[in-house]
C-alpha positions in Angstrom: -25.0 -5.5 52.2 -22.9 -8.5 53.0 -19.3 -9.1 51.7 -20.5 -12.0 49.7 -23.1 -9.9 47.9 -20.4 -7.3 47.1 -18.2 -10.0 45.6 -20.9 -11.0 43.1 -20.5 -7.6 41.5 -16.8 -7.8 41.2 -15.5 -8.8 37.7 -12.9 -11.1 39.2 -15.5 -13.4 40.6 -17.7 -13.6 37.5 -17.6 -16.5 35.0 -14.6 -18.7 35.3 -12.8 -16.4 37.7 -10.2 -15.1 35.2 -8.6 -12.2 37.1 -8.5 -9.5 34.5 -8.5 -7.2 37.5 -7.6 -8.2 41.0 -9.6 -6.9 43.9 -9.1 -7.2 47.6 -12.3 -6.6 49.4 -11.9 -5.7 53.1 -15.0 -5.4 55.3 -14.8 -3.8 58.7 -17.8 -2.9 60.9 -20.2 -3.0 57.9 -18.0 -0.7 55.7 -16.2 -2.1 52.6 -12.9 -0.8 51.2 -12.0 -1.8 47.7 -8.3 -2.0 47.0 -7.6 -2.4 43.3 -4.4 -3.6 41.5 -4.7 -3.1 37.7 -3.5 -5.9 35.5 -3.3 -6.1 31.7 -4.2 -9.2 29.6 -1.6 -8.6 26.9 1.4 -6.2 26.7 3.2 -5.6 23.4 6.6 -4.4 24.3 9.3 -2.6 22.4 7.7 -2.2 19.0 7.8 0.8 16.7 4.2 2.1 17.1 2.6 4.1 14.3 -0.7 5.6 15.2 -1.5 8.4 12.8 -4.6 9.8 14.6 -2.6 10.2 17.8 0.6 11.4 16.1 2.6 8.5 17.5 5.7 7.3 15.6 8.1 5.9 18.2 9.2 2.9 20.2 6.4 2.4 22.6 4.5 -0.4 24.6 0.8 -1.2 24.0 -1.3 -2.7 26.9 -4.6 -4.4 26.4 -7.4 -5.1 28.9 -10.8 -6.5 28.3 -10.3 -6.3 24.5 -9.6 -2.6 24.6 -6.5 -0.4 24.4 -5.6 0.3 28.0 -2.4 2.3 27.5 0.2 3.3 24.9 3.3 4.5 26.7 7.1 3.9 27.1 8.4 1.3 29.4 5.2 -0.3 30.8 6.5 -3.0 33.2 6.3 -6.6 31.8 5.1 -7.7 35.3 1.9 -5.8 34.9 0.6 -8.2 32.2 -0.5 -11.8 32.0 1.2 -12.2 28.6 4.0 -10.2 27.2 4.8 -10.1 23.5 8.3 -8.9 22.5 7.9 -6.7 19.4 11.4 -5.5 19.3 12.4 -4.7 15.7 8.8 -4.8 14.5 6.1 -2.3 13.7 2.9 -2.1 15.8 -0.1 -0.3 14.2 -3.9 -0.3 14.3 -5.4 -3.2 12.4 -5.4 -2.6 8.7 -8.7 -1.5 7.1 -9.3 -2.8 3.6 -11.9 -0.4 2.2 -12.5 -2.4 -1.1 -13.1 -6.1 -1.0 -15.7 -8.7 -2.0 -16.9 -11.0 0.8 -20.5 -11.9 0.1 -19.6 -15.5 -0.7 -22.1 -18.2 -1.4 -23.1 -21.0 -3.8 -25.3 -19.3 -6.4 -23.9 -20.6 -9.7 -25.4 -17.7 -11.6 -23.8 -15.0 -9.4 -20.4 -13.3 -9.3 -20.0 -11.4 -6.0 -23.5 -11.5 -4.7 -23.8 -14.8 -2.8 -21.5 -16.2 -5.5 -18.4 -18.3 -5.9 -16.0 -15.4 -6.8 -16.4 -13.6 -3.4 -14.2 -14.6 -0.5 -14.9 -15.8 3.1 -13.2 -12.9 5.0 -11.3 -14.6 7.8 -9.2 -16.8 5.5 -7.9 -13.8 3.5 -7.8 -10.9 5.9 -6.3 -11.7 9.3 -3.2 -13.3 7.9 -2.3 -10.1 6.1 -3.1 -7.8 9.0 -6.6 -6.8 8.1 -9.0 -6.5 11.0 -11.8 -4.6 9.2 -12.9 -5.3 5.6 -15.5 -3.4 3.6 -17.5 -5.4 1.1 -18.2 -3.0 -1.8 -21.4 -3.7 -3.7 -21.8 -7.4 -3.2 -25.2 -7.0 -1.7 -28.0 -4.5 -2.6 -31.1 -3.3 -0.9 -32.9 -6.6 -1.7 -30.4 -9.1 -0.2 -28.3 -7.3 2.4 -30.1 -9.1 5.3 -28.9 -12.4 3.9 -25.3 -11.0 3.6 -25.5 -9.9 7.2 -26.7 -13.2 8.5 -24.5 -15.4 6.3 -21.2 -13.5 6.5 -21.1 -10.4 8.7 -22.5 -12.0 11.8 -20.3 -15.2 11.4 -16.9 -13.6 10.8 -14.1 -12.8 13.3 -13.0 -10.0 10.9 -15.2 -6.9 11.3 -17.2 -6.8 8.0 -18.7 -3.6 6.9 -20.4 -2.8 3.5 -21.0 -0.4 0.8 -24.5 -1.2 -0.4 -24.9 -1.7 -4.2 -27.3 0.7 -5.8 -28.6 -2.3 -7.8 -31.1 -4.1 -5.6 -29.7 -7.6 -6.5 -26.1 -6.4 -5.8 -23.0 -7.3 -7.8 -24.6 -10.4 -9.4 -23.1 -9.9 -12.8 -24.6 -9.4 -16.3 -27.4 -8.5 -17.0 -28.5 -7.6 -13.5 -26.0 -4.8 -13.1 -27.3 -3.1 -16.2 -30.9 -2.8 -14.9 -31.5 0.9 -14.2 -35.0 0.0 -13.0 -33.4 -1.9 -10.1 -31.3 1.1 -9.1 -33.7 2.6 -6.4 -32.2 5.5 -4.5 -35.0 5.6 -1.9 -34.9 1.9 -1.1 -31.1 1.9 -1.0 -31.1 4.9 1.5 -33.7 3.2 3.7 -31.6 0.0 4.0 -28.4 2.1 4.6 -30.2 3.8 7.5 -31.5 0.6 8.9 -28.1 -1.2 9.3 -25.1 0.4 11.1 -22.8 -2.1 9.2 -23.5 -0.2 5.9 -21.1 2.7 5.6 -21.7 3.8 1.9 -23.2 3.1 -1.5 -21.5 1.5 -4.5 -22.1 1.6 -8.3 -20.1 -0.7 -10.6 -19.8 -2.1 -14.1 -22.5 -0.1 -15.8 -21.8 -0.1 -19.5 -24.3 2.3 -20.9 -23.2 5.6 -22.2 -25.3 7.8 -19.9 -25.1 9.5 -16.5 -28.5 8.3 -15.1 -27.0 5.6 -12.8 -24.4 8.1 -11.4 -27.2 10.6 -10.8 -29.3 8.0 -9.0 -26.2 7.0 -7.0 -25.6 10.6 -5.9 -29.3 10.9 -5.0 -29.0 7.8 -2.8 -25.8 9.1 -1.1 -27.5 12.4 -0.3 -30.6 10.7 1.1 -28.6 8.4 3.3 -25.9 11.0 4.1 -23.0 8.5 3.3 -20.2 8.5 0.8 -20.5 6.8 -2.6 -17.9 4.7 -4.4 -17.7 4.3 -8.2 -16.2 1.6 -10.3 -16.6 3.6 -13.5 -18.0 0.8 -15.7 -17.2 0.1 -19.3 -19.0 2.6 -21.5 -17.8 2.8 -25.1 -16.9 5.5 -25.8 -15.9 6.1 -22.1 -17.6 8.7 -20.0 -15.5 11.7 -18.8 -13.5 10.9 -15.7 -13.0 14.7 -15.1 -16.8 15.3 -15.1 -17.3 12.5 -12.6 -14.7 13.7 -10.0 -15.2 17.5 -10.6 -18.9 17.8 -11.3 -20.7 14.8 -9.9 -18.7 13.9 -6.8 -18.9 15.5 -3.4 -16.0 15.8 -1.0 -15.7 12.4 0.6 -16.9 10.4 -2.4 -14.6 7.6 -3.6 -13.1 6.9 -7.1 -11.8 3.3 -6.9 -9.4 1.5 -9.3 -7.6 4.8 -9.5 -4.6 3.3 -11.4 -6.7 1.2 -13.7 -8.3 2.0 -17.0 -6.8 3.1 -20.2 -8.4 0.6 -22.5 -11.8 0.7 -24.1 -14.6 1.6 -21.7 -12.7 3.5 -19.0 -10.4 6.5 -19.0 -7.2 6.3 -17.1 -6.1 9.1 -14.8 -3.3 9.8 -17.2 -3.7 10.5 -20.9 -2.0 8.8 -23.9 1.2 10.8 -23.1 1.0 9.8 -19.4 0.1 13.3 -18.2 -2.5 13.5 -15.5 -5.9 14.4 -16.9 -7.3 17.8 -16.0 -9.1 17.9 -12.6 -7.4 14.9 -10.9 -5.3 16.8 -8.5 -7.9 19.5 -8.0 -10.5 16.9 -7.2 -8.3 15.3 -4.6 -7.5 18.7 -3.0 -11.2 19.4 -2.6 -11.8 16.1 -0.8 -12.5 13.5 -3.4 -11.0 10.2 -2.3 -8.8 8.2 -4.7 -8.7 4.5 -3.8 -6.3 1.9 -5.1 -8.8 -1.0 -5.5 -6.0 -3.1 -7.0 -8.0 -6.1 -8.2 -6.9 -8.6 -10.8 -6.6 -6.2 -13.7 -7.4 -2.7 -12.2 -3.9 -1.6 -11.4 -1.2 -0.8 -14.0 2.3 0.4 -13.4 2.1 2.4 -16.6 -0.6 4.5 -15.0 0.6 4.4 -11.3 4.2 5.4 -11.8 3.6 8.6 -13.8 0.6 9.6 -11.7 2.6 9.3 -8.5 5.5 11.2 -10.0 3.0 14.0 -10.8 1.7 14.0 -7.2 -1.4 11.8 -7.3 -0.9 9.4 -4.4 -3.7 7.2 -3.1 -5.8 8.4 -0.2 -6.6 4.8 0.6 -4.9 1.5 -0.2 -7.2 -1.4 -0.8 -7.2 -4.8 -2.5 -10.4 -5.5 -4.4 -9.9 -9.0 -3.2 -11.9 -11.7 -4.9 -11.3 -15.2 -6.2 -9.3 -14.2 -9.3 -7.4 -11.2 -7.9 -5.8 -13.2 -5.1 -4.2 -15.4 -7.7 -3.0 -12.6 -9.9 -0.8 -9.6 -9.1 -2.8 -8.4 -6.1 -2.4 -11.4 -3.7 -3.3 -9.7 -0.4 -3.3 -6.4 1.5 0.4 -6.8 2.7 1.5 -7.3 -0.9 -0.4 -4.2 -2.1 1.0 -2.1 0.7 4.5 -3.4 -0.2 4.1 -2.1 -3.7 3.6 1.4 -2.5 6.6 1.2 -0.2 8.6 0.4 -3.3 6.9 3.2 -5.3 8.3 5.7 -2.8 5.7 6.1 -0.1 7.1 6.0 3.5 6.0 3.3 6.0 4.0 6.0 7.9 2.3 7.1 4.7 1.4 3.5 3.8 0.0 2.9 7.3 -2.0 6.1 7.2 -3.6 5.0 3.9 -4.4 1.6 5.4 -5.7 2.6 8.9 -6.7 6.1 9.9 -7.6 7.6 6.5 -10.0 4.8 5.5 -11.5 4.9 9.0 -12.4 8.6 8.5 -13.6 8.0 4.9 -16.2 5.5 6.1 -17.1 7.8 9.1 -15.8 5.3 11.7 -13.4 7.3 13.8 -13.5 4.5 16.4 -11.4 2.4 14.1 -7.9 2.8 12.7 -6.3 4.1 15.9 -4.8 3.0 19.2 -6.6 5.5 21.5 -7.2 4.5 25.1 -10.6 2.7 25.1 -10.5 1.8 21.4 -11.1 -1.8 20.5 -7.7 -3.5 20.4 -7.5 -4.3 16.7 -3.7 -4.4 16.2 -1.3 -5.5 13.5 2.3 -6.4 14.2 4.5 -6.6 11.1 8.0 -6.7 9.8 9.5 -4.9 6.8 11.8 -7.4 5.2 14.8 -6.2 3.2 15.8 -8.2 0.1 15.3 -8.7 -3.7 11.6 -9.0 -4.4 9.4 -8.8 -7.5 5.9 -7.3 -7.7 3.6 -7.8 -10.8 0.6 -5.6 -11.5 -1.4 -8.5 -13.1 -0.9 -11.8 -14.9 0.9 -11.2 -18.2 1.6 -7.6 -17.2 4.6 -5.7 -15.8 7.0 -6.6 -13.0 8.6 -4.1 -10.7 11.6 -5.0 -8.6 11.6 -4.0 -5.0 13.8 -4.1 -1.9 11.1 -4.0 0.8 8.3 -6.4 1.6 5.8 -6.0 4.4 5.1 -9.3 6.3 2.4 -9.6 9.0 3.7 -11.3 12.1 0.6 -11.1 14.3 -3.0 -9.8 14.1 -5.2 -9.1 17.1 -8.9 -8.5 16.8 -10.6 -7.0 19.9 -7.6 -8.1 21.9 -7.6 -11.7 20.8 -4.6 -13.1 18.9 -6.0 -14.6 15.7 -2.9 -14.7 13.5 0.6 -15.5 14.9 3.0 -16.3 12.0 6.1 -17.2 14.0 4.6 -17.9 17.4 5.5 -14.6 19.1 2.9 -15.2 21.8 3.9 -18.8 22.6 6.4 -20.3 25.0 9.8 -21.4 23.7 10.2 -25.1 23.4 12.3 -26.4 26.3 14.7 -29.5 26.0 
């Protein structure tokens, strides 16, 4: 084989000759020797790396090559990378995973979150707050998931996954979400098994005072072997939350809007005296997942503060982002995470609940970590000190705080897609 033929198989000589790896090919008497000098595309230096999966909580450098994590180590030489980003004084973590959002946006005037106006285009509301993976929960059902995939999933820089709605038409609003005949466990399971982007099954907003939708949901989850998520509806009188989490749920199933409820239709996790209801801590100990799912009116300090004081912290932090919640007390993922910093969780605990834990909940251990070879989804952020205010909802309660998380940079598969203060750019010269 000639030297020229050898060169055609060397990455350095493909495409536009961008030298991600530099090779010197030496041919002597028909024998080729390949001398390789490794280069990185991007090196993030001097940041405080938190990677819960790999038990890293220290000042480290992170090197990226071909869109993957190439190395996480101390003192990687800056000369080994094409671009070096100084992260001194900042945190560097896996990209945030928002396990509860609404992203099946569209123009159907009769729909809410299923191809409707109240869902959000992901990229404009995720990357700027450090989110590299978002999970749409229930926007699409077994009837219209292919349209959601083509219209949103396949056209987003953000990684978009989904919990399929048990209702075939998805989260279209009233009266579709009350149609038990459209809650088909077998068809739901078949679609889940057909598409790897589907990581679970969702039931929401059912207002009837019976358990049949929950039973159908559990059947679908067992058939598809995926977790289920429940937004516990609005039955009047409310169904028993203790029965849901202690009798219906399996380990790994998700109760969202954990700090909501308390009015007509849905029990709060605390009673009228603000004591945790029976079964809440026991359910969490046996593996039931309690998810924030903040939303526009599904998070109340009057529930969250006593619950946290009594030991019920969230397994996963999420936004329930939609057209109304981003304009209310929720705002974005960084803001929700900041609330829990000011409610007493440590930075490491908040990062765990926003990266590695949600990755394991949705059975995607390839996400939420900085292991060598993992896709380079990375968030760089600052924790600002000052006097801040955090509201739970419009017209609700305000909590003062001294810490606020602010996303400086977001990388998705090694590409810088959000750079708040130009960390990756050259300084202006006079």
